[in-house]
Structures are given as C-alpha cells and as structure tokens.
Residue, then its C-alpha position, 0 to 999 in steps of 0.5 A: x418747829x414750823x415748816x420753815x425750820x424743815x426747809x432751813x435744815x434741808x438748805x443748810x445741809x446743802x450748804x445754802x445760807x441765802x435764798x432769793x425770790x421775786x414772787x410777790x405773795x412771798x415778798x409781802x409775807x411777814x415771814x418770808x422763809x415760812x411763805x417760801x416753805x408753804x408754797x413749795x409744799x403746796x406744789x406751786x414753786x420749787x427751789x431753783x438754781x440762780x438768783x432772782x429778785x431779792x435775797x434773804x438769809x435763812x432767818x428771813x432778813x434781807x441781804x445784799x448780793x446775789x443768792x445761788x438759788x431762788x424760789x420760783x418756777x423752773x423745769x427741774x427744781x433742785x428742791x420741790x414739794x416731794x422732798x420738803x413734804x416728805x421730810x416734814x412728814x418724818x418730823x411730824x406735823x398734826x392735822x387740824x380738822x374742822x368738823x362742819x357736819x352740823x352746818x345746816x343747823x346754822x342761820x345764814x349769818x352764822x354760815x357766812x361767819x363760819x366760812x370766814x373763820x375757816x378761811x382765817x384758820x387756813x391763814x393760821x395753818x400757813x404760818x405754821x404748816x401748809x394747806x394740806x394739814x387743814x381738813x374740813x369735813x361735813x361741808x365743802x367750802x373749797x378751803x383746805x382738804x375736804x372729806x365727807x366726815x371726820x371719821x372717814x378722814x381719820x380711818x383713811x389716814x389710820x390716825x390713832x391719836x385724836x383730840x377733840x377740842x370741846x369746852x365741855x371736855x373731860x380733860x384739860x388741854x395742857x399741850x398734849x400732842x396728837x396726830x389730829x386736833x378736831x375743832x367743831x365747825x360751830x358759830x353761835x350767834x343766836x345762843x342755842x348751840x351749847x353742847x354742840x361740840x359734844x354732839x360731834x364727839x358722840x357721832x365720832x364714837x358711834x362711827x368707831x373713832x377713839x379720841x380724847x375730849x379736851x377743853x382749853x382753860x384759862x386759869x381754870x375757866x373757859x371764859x376768856x379763852x377765844x372761841x373763834x376757830x382760827x384762834x383755837x387752832x392758833x392756840x394749839x399750834x403755838x403750844x404743840x409746835x412752838x412750845x409756848x405754855x397754854x396761858x401765854x398762847x391764849x393771851x397772844x390771840x385773845x381779843x380785848x373783848x374776850x379779855x373783858x368778858x373774863x374781867x367781868x367775872x373776876x372783878x367782883x372778887x376784888x371789890x368790897x361793898x360799902x354803905x355810905x349814909x344808907x347808899x350802897x357802893x362797890x369799890x375796888x382799888x386802882x392797883x387791882x388792874x396790875x393783878x390782871x397781867x395774864x389778860x390782854x387788857x389795857x387800863x382803859x379796859x379795866x375802867x370800862x368794865x368797872x363803869x359797866x358794873x357800877x364799881x368805883x375805882x379808888x386810889x389805894x390810899x383812899x380805899x384804905x382810909x375808907x376801910x379803916x374808918x368803916x364798920x363791918x355790918x354782919x347783917x348786911x354783909x358790907x362796910x358802913x361809913x357814916x357822915x362824909x366819906x373818902x368816896x368823894x375822892x375816888x379816882x377813875 
C-alpha cells in the first residue's frame, strides 16, 4: 500500500470517483494520484470543492468532463493534511532514517554525492509515502526531517521495531516489517569505509537503541545488490509496501553496471579451461546468458564481461564438439585439444 491508496479509500468513502487539478508539479508526475496525496500530506494543498484544470479517475487516468473536487489551494478544504496523515498513520508506514553521523569522514566529492543520494531518496519516499517519513540524522542537508542523532529520533518516537540495513548484518532481509529502517549515510569513493555501517550499529547500541541488523542479499551474496542510498530505500519499500519479493525488487532498481559486477563473479563457474596446442583458453556457452535472467543484463553486457575476462563465447554446438574431442588433463585441470580446434569457429 502506498499513500495514494489511503487517499483513494477516503475519496471513495465519500462517493468521489474523479478528481481534478491545475497544479503543474502534480500534472507533470508519473503518478498523479500519488503526487496529489504527497502534496496534501505535506500540507501544501487540500481537496477542495469544484473542478479545476484536468480531471482524472482514481486510477490516475485522464478523463473527460468536470470533477466535483480538485486538489489545490482553498480556504476550507474538505480534505486536508490532518485527516490524510491521520489515516495513513493508522494504516502504518515506516520511517526511513539515513544516519549521517560519519559525515565528516568523507572527502568533499563523497559529501556532494551523499547529498545527491539523499535528495534522490526523498524522490523515492515521495513515490511511496510523504516527506516526513524520511529522517536524516547527524548532519542537516535541509532534506527530509533532521534529528541530531538516530537514537534521539527513535527515543522521541518511542519506536520498538528498528532494522539497521548493514551489508555485514547478522540476519538476511526477506521483507521483515519494522517501524523504522536505518540506512548508513555512507558514500565510499576511496575504498576505505568497509564496516562503517556496523560502526553506526555499535553507536546505536551504546546509546541504548535495540535493533536488528540485516543485510540484503541477491542469491546469497551482497554483490549485485545496489548500494546507493536511494536504491536501498526503494528495495525496502517495494518489498514492505508493494509486496514484491526481494530479488524482484533488486532487479527493478539494479543498474547494468552493478549487474555486470555480479556477472563477473558468477561467470567463471560456467566456463571450462581448454588447452589448444599448448595455449590455454577459457570458453563459455553462448546460451549461458539465459541463465542470468535474474540480473538486469542485456546480451551486450554478457559479451562485454566475457571480453573483459578474456573468455571465448562459443555456440553450444561448437562448445560440445570441443569437449567431445578433448581429453581431460588431471594434472593441469583442463581439457586438452590437439591439432585444429573448433575454437576457430567461436561466436561472439
């Protein structure tokens, strides 16, 4: 469930099936109803009587004719922030906390990237909830709601269910619900911040905050799981609010670059080593690409990684012929082919 669903339920309970607006920032949105809900919850607009601008049904489809209500500014809205947020609070939406207490340990380039990713995380939050569900602690970027520390926020809200998303976590995240998900505000461009999220966990424990430490895995490994703050937040919200499975949520936000990182780890397991007239090669079947439909890859990514690793991609028939004609050399741990080889017919 997203905030839009709460708004739709309230409107339908009042017999409203179409709604209009002339607010440009809403009309430009990919999800008009969610945008309406966000700006109502943020206190910027309300649901007012009368038609204005463009009309939509409650699925967000543009319709002809005039609606009885619109989202915009008016003195006495029939539905405003208090009612929408109150209903949303009863339904239950989690907080996403970005803990930036290690901000000063970043170089300037990382600090700029961190602010960018937090701003992008706000964009993710708005696709599911509203601005107040993003909490930024330790450093004030003017984005979301600022608290001096994560422990101060958790204690003020009286939260009991807290999950720290840590690549070194003790448990595996499989969609466990919590009142609050904590993401480390860490950007690592110089490669010296391994284990920093765990340090945040140690600090929380010292400050008396109880939490579960969980890692997001893709088929048993953190490699291939996007590590940008906004993508981590989106994976969690897709799973806990939209009901997606973790693997599907990862693939939805996984960049091709990150997918290629995982492919580099997986591909050696699908190759064999052959020795043609004393020269060693690693070869892989062309059809192996189809085994990686769980990664966000295109065939050109597959060829690119094979090229970078120095692997020859062979048509399956050629691959089978080579293996059939080759002899296994136990000492060298590879197949040996004498004379001419089907390697000359390898496909890209």
